[in-house]
C-alpha positions in Angstrom: 184.4 96.6 143.0 181.1 95.1 142.0 177.8 97.5 141.5 176.6 95.7 144.9 179.6 97.2 146.8 179.5 100.7 145.0 175.9 100.7 146.5 177.0 99.8 150.2 179.6 103.0 149.8 177.0 105.3 148.8 176.1 108.2 150.7 172.6 107.5 151.5 170.8 108.2 154.9 167.7 106.0 154.3 169.8 103.1 152.8 168.1 99.8 154.1 168.0 96.4 152.6 164.9 94.0 153.3 167.2 91.1 154.8 168.8 93.5 157.1 167.4 92.2 160.6 166.5 94.7 163.3 168.3 94.6 166.4 166.0 95.3 169.7 169.1 95.7 172.0 168.4 94.3 175.6 165.5 92.0 174.9 165.0 88.9 176.6 164.5 86.7 173.9 167.5 86.2 171.5 165.1 86.0 168.3 163.5 89.2 169.4 166.8 90.7 170.1 168.1 89.8 166.7 171.7 88.7 165.9 174.7 91.0 165.3 175.6 90.5 161.3 178.7 91.8 160.9 180.8 89.7 158.3 181.5 91.0 154.9 179.8 88.0 153.3 176.9 89.3 152.2 177.1 93.0 152.6 173.4 93.3 152.1 172.3 91.3 155.3 174.8 93.1 157.6 172.9 95.4 160.6 176.2 96.5 162.4 178.9 98.8 161.7 182.6 97.3 161.4 183.4 93.5 161.3 184.5 90.5 163.5 187.8 90.5 165.1 188.4 93.8 166.7 192.0 95.0 166.0 192.8 92.0 164.1 190.4 93.0 161.2 193.3 94.8 159.2 195.5 91.5 159.4 192.6 89.7 157.9 192.0 92.1 155.3 195.9 91.7 154.2 195.4 88.0 154.3 192.5 88.5 151.9 194.6 90.8 149.7 197.4 88.6 149.6 194.9 86.1 148.0 195.8 83.3 151.2 192.4 83.8 152.8 188.9 83.3 151.0 186.8 86.3 151.4 183.7 84.4 151.3 184.8 81.7 153.7 182.1 80.9 156.6 183.4 79.4 159.6 182.5 76.0 160.8 181.4 76.0 164.3 180.9 72.6 165.0 182.3 71.6 168.3 182.9 75.3 169.0 180.6 75.5 171.8 181.3 76.6 175.2 182.4 73.7 177.9 180.6 75.8 180.7 177.2 77.4 180.6 177.4 81.0 181.2 173.9 83.0 181.4 171.5 84.3 180.5 171.3 86.6 183.2 168.7 89.3 184.1 171.5 91.7 183.8 171.5 90.8 179.7 168.2 92.1 179.9 167.3 96.3 179.1 169.7 98.7 177.5 171.5 99.9 180.3 173.6 97.1 182.4 175.5 95.8 179.2 176.2 98.3 176.1 180.0 97.0 175.1 179.7 93.6 174.4 177.0 91.4 173.0 176.0 88.5 175.4 174.1 86.6 173.0 177.5 86.6 171.0 178.0 83.3 172.8 177.2 80.3 170.7 175.1 82.2 168.3 174.7 79.4 166.2 172.7 77.9 168.8 171.1 81.0 170.0 169.9 82.3 166.4 170.1 78.8 164.6 166.7 79.8 162.6 168.8 82.5 161.2 171.8 80.4 160.4 169.7 78.0 158.6 168.3 80.7 156.4 172.1 81.8 155.5 172.9 84.2 157.5 176.6 84.3 158.3 176.3 84.8 162.4 179.7 85.2 164.0 180.6 84.5 167.7 182.2 87.6 169.4 182.6 85.2 172.7 184.3 82.0 173.0 184.8 80.2 176.1 187.6 77.1 176.6 189.2 75.3 179.7 193.0 75.3 180.4 196.1 75.4 182.9 198.1 78.2 184.0 201.7 77.5 185.0 203.3 80.5 186.5 206.3 80.8 188.5 204.7 83.3 191.2 202.3 80.4 192.1 204.7 77.5 192.3 206.3 80.1 194.8 203.1 80.3 196.6 202.9 76.7 197.0 206.6 76.7 198.6 205.6 79.4 201.0 202.7 77.5 201.8 200.2 80.2 201.1 198.5 77.7 198.7 198.1 74.1 198.5 198.1 71.4 195.7 194.5 70.2 196.1 194.1 68.1 192.5 191.1 70.1 191.8 192.2 73.8 191.3 195.9 73.4 191.1 197.2 70.0 189.9 200.4 67.9 191.1 202.6 70.0 189.0 201.5 73.5 190.3 198.9 74.1 187.2 196.0 76.3 188.1 192.7 74.8 186.4 190.7 77.6 184.7 188.0 78.4 182.6 189.2 81.0 180.0 186.9 83.3 178.3 187.7 85.8 175.5 185.3 88.7 174.5 185.4 90.9 171.4 184.0 94.5 171.6 180.3 94.9 170.4 179.1 98.7 170.9 175.3 99.4 171.1 175.9 102.9 170.1 172.9 104.6 172.1 174.2 103.0 175.0 177.7 104.0 174.6 176.8 107.6 174.4 174.4 107.4 177.4 176.9 105.8 179.4 179.4 108.4 178.3 176.6 111.4 178.8 176.9 112.8 175.5 174.6 112.9 172.2 174.7 109.9 170.0 175.2 112.0 167.0 178.2 113.7 168.5 179.6 110.5 169.4 179.2 109.0 165.7 180.9 112.0 164.4 183.8 112.2 166.4 184.2 108.3 166.0 184.2 108.9 162.3 186.5 112.0 162.4 189.0 110.6 164.7 189.4 107.1 162.6 190.3 109.1 159.8 186.5 108.2 158.3 187.2 104.4 158.4 183.5 103.8 158.8 181.3 106.0 157.0 178.2 104.0 158.1 178.3 106.1 161.5 177.8 109.0 159.2 175.5 107.6 156.6 173.6 104.9 158.2 171.9 106.1 161.6 169.8 103.0 161.0 172.7 101.0 162.4 173.0 101.1 166.1 175.9 98.3 166.8 179.4 99.1 166.3 182.2 96.4 166.4 185.2 98.5 166.9 188.8 97.7 165.7 190.2 97.8 169.6 191.3 95.2 171.6 189.1 92.1 173.3 188.9 91.0 177.0 190.2 88.2 178.5 188.8 86.6 181.7 190.1 83.8 183.7 187.9 81.9 186.4 189.1 79.9 189.0 186.2 77.6 190.3 182.4 77.2 188.9 181.6 79.9 186.7 177.9 79.5 187.1 178.8 80.8 191.0 179.9 84.1 189.7 176.3 85.5 189.3 175.6 83.8 193.1 176.1 86.6 195.6 176.2 84.3 198.4 179.6 82.6 196.9 182.5 84.4 198.0 184.0 86.0 194.7 187.6 87.5 194.6 188.1 89.7 191.5 191.1 91.6 190.0 190.1 93.9 187.2 193.3 94.6 185.3 194.3 96.8 182.4 197.1 95.2 180.0 200.7 96.5 180.5 202.8 94.2 178.4 206.1 95.5 179.7 205.4 94.2 183.0 202.9 91.3 182.6 204.9 89.5 179.9 208.4 90.7 180.1 208.3 91.4 184.1 209.6 95.0 183.5 209.9 96.6 187.1 209.1 100.4 186.3 205.4 99.5 187.7 203.2 97.2 189.7 201.2 95.6 186.9 202.5 92.2 187.0 202.9 91.8 190.8 199.4 93.1 191.4 198.1 90.6 188.4 199.8 87.8 189.9 199.0 88.8 193.7 195.3 89.0 192.3 195.4 85.3 190.5 197.0 84.1 193.9 194.2 85.3 195.8 191.6 83.8 193.4 192.7 80.5 193.6 192.7 80.7 197.3 189.4 81.9 197.3 188.3 79.0 195.0 190.1 76.6 197.6 187.9 77.8 200.4 184.6 77.1 198.4 184.5 80.5 196.5 185.2 81.6 192.9 188.0 84.0 191.5 187.9 86.0 188.6 190.6 87.6 186.6 189.4 90.3 184.0 192.2 91.4 181.6 191.2 94.4 179.7 193.5 95.2 176.5 194.1 99.0 177.6 197.8 99.3 177.1 199.1 102.2 178.5 196.1 103.9 179.9 194.4 103.1 176.5 197.0 105.4 175.1 199.2 103.2 173.3 202.7 101.6 174.0 204.3 104.1 172.1 202.9 106.9 173.8 203.8 104.8 177.1 207.5 104.8 175.9 207.7 108.2 175.2 206.3 109.2 178.7 209.1 106.8 180.1 211.7 108.9 178.6 210.2 112.4 179.5 210.0 111.0 183.0 213.6 109.9 183.0 215.3 113.2 181.7 213.2 116.2 183.5 215.1 118.1 186.1 215.0 116.2 189.2 214.8 112.7 187.9 211.7 110.7 187.9 209.2 112.1 190.7 205.6 111.5 191.7 204.7 114.7 191.7 205.3 114.9 187.8 204.4 111.0 187.2 200.7 112.1 185.7 201.6 115.6 184.3 204.5 113.9 181.8 201.9 111.4 180.6 199.0 114.7 179.8 201.9 116.5 178.1 202.9 113.9 175.6 199.2 112.5 175.1 196.8 115.3 175.9 195.1 113.3 178.6 196.1 111.5 182.1 193.9 108.5 181.0 191.9 107.6 178.1 190.6 104.2 179.7 186.8 105.5 180.3 186.0 102.9 183.1 182.4 103.4 182.8 182.6 100.5 180.0 184.5 98.0 182.1 181.9 96.7 184.6 179.9 95.2 181.2 182.0 92.2 181.4 181.1 91.6 184.9 177.8 91.9 184.2 178.0 89.4 181.4 178.4 86.9 184.0 175.6 88.2 186.4 177.6 89.2 188.9 175.8 91.0 191.9 178.7 91.3 194.5 182.3 91.3 194.6 183.6 90.2 198.0 187.0 91.0 197.6 188.1 93.5 195.1 191.6 93.6 193.8 192.2 97.4 192.7 193.3 100.6 194.3 192.0 102.5 191.5 188.8 104.7 192.5 188.0 105.1 189.0 187.6 101.2 188.7 186.0 101.1 192.2 183.1 103.7 191.1 182.2 102.3 187.8 181.6 99.2 189.7 179.7 100.1 192.2 178.0 103.1 190.0 176.8 99.9 187.8 174.8 98.4 190.7 177.4 95.7 191.6 178.3 95.6 195.6 181.9 95.5 196.5 182.6 94.5 200.4 186.4 94.7 200.6 188.9 96.4 198.4 192.6 94.8 198.5 195.8 97.0 198.0 199.0 95.5 196.7 201.3 94.2 199.8 204.1 96.8 200.0 206.6 93.8 199.6 205.4 93.2 196.4 206.3 97.0 194.8 209.7 96.8 192.9 212.0 99.7 193.6 211.7 101.5 190.5 208.0 101.2 190.9 208.1 103.3 194.2 207.3 106.4 192.1 204.1 105.2 190.5 202.9 103.8 193.8 203.3 107.1 195.6 202.0 109.2 192.9 198.7 107.1 192.2 198.2 107.1 196.4 198.8 110.8 196.2 196.4 111.3 193.3 193.4 109.7 194.9 193.8 106.0 194.9 192.5 103.9 197.4 194.7 103.6 200.3 194.1 103.7 204.2 194.0 107.5 205.5 197.5 106.9 207.8 199.1 105.9 204.0 198.2 109.3 202.4 201.3 110.4 200.9 202.2 114.1 200.0 204.0 113.6 196.4 205.6 116.7 196.5 207.9 114.9 199.4 208.5 111.9 197.6 210.9 111.7 194.9 212.0 107.9 193.6 215.7 107.4 192.0 216.2 107.9 188.0 215.3 104.7 186.4 218.1 103.2 184.4 
């Protein structure tokens, strides 16, 4: 370890370097706001805790450790610019609307060119590209005449044209603490403790207010013109979806995740075809942000309990295993919507009151809420949907269910 690295690891609360740029979160001018410098290329210029790539940080470390990756590599960002203009929007300004991502992390080599020219290693935390989606559910919707091939949004082979946006988490710690209604010092201390001391700067560098946590990213799929997202007069259909690998990718029928996701995509396309815009925001929060290991343990506990899998014990078994029913904290979720300048959602595909309350509470108007149609609910997912409705998930009053009277069949 070099002397410089020894200095970086030293425990000094006032440890600062002259080349460390200040970050004024919420400033309108990107140069006044300041770039997030979080690469390990030059440790004396870092002004953030953590580093880029979220949960993939450790893989990069393994590659460096094995000698396959040069630790001083600086990415060549030529021709990596966004093909679709996004922002800036008024929601980017101020310290309240966006605290869980860096809106200026899109094309930072342009936003902060003067600093890049000075040698600062400023890397993107947001990337935009364009692609096509080939989904069997869309093909089925075309065959059923619910969607039509138009050559603009749906190509002749049934592909859907989309704009894709990948967003890595960048947390403004004072803003996160305020959003969660806790003291910033308590937030720093608890993150430090619960990550096994992985980030000592949380305690030793109170001057560093930005943290790049090693967690999953968010991917957004837009059908239509991304610039229309900020226009409240253009109809917007939106599905905010939390990751479920088993259902979304492999088609497991124990939950409604993939059917609801595909229904949301279909409706997003339909909205674009009638002159609106559709958005699917896919958040990496597997198993209510408790992880897949915990999720599978809960599955086993539910299957083996006396009386079989029931709606009455659906959430209780999760709490018994994990200590909490849900760790997603939807208070941070709307930040992605504010990145696009969204002011109004005409059709929100979500039955979750937690998601709805977070979106509306952040200042975004919601006109219609859309439930998953009954015919799309797999048989083994009836327990899940009954439990969620009984727990207060959005549903018409006439459909309210007494979970003590609902029993699903045992899950094989």
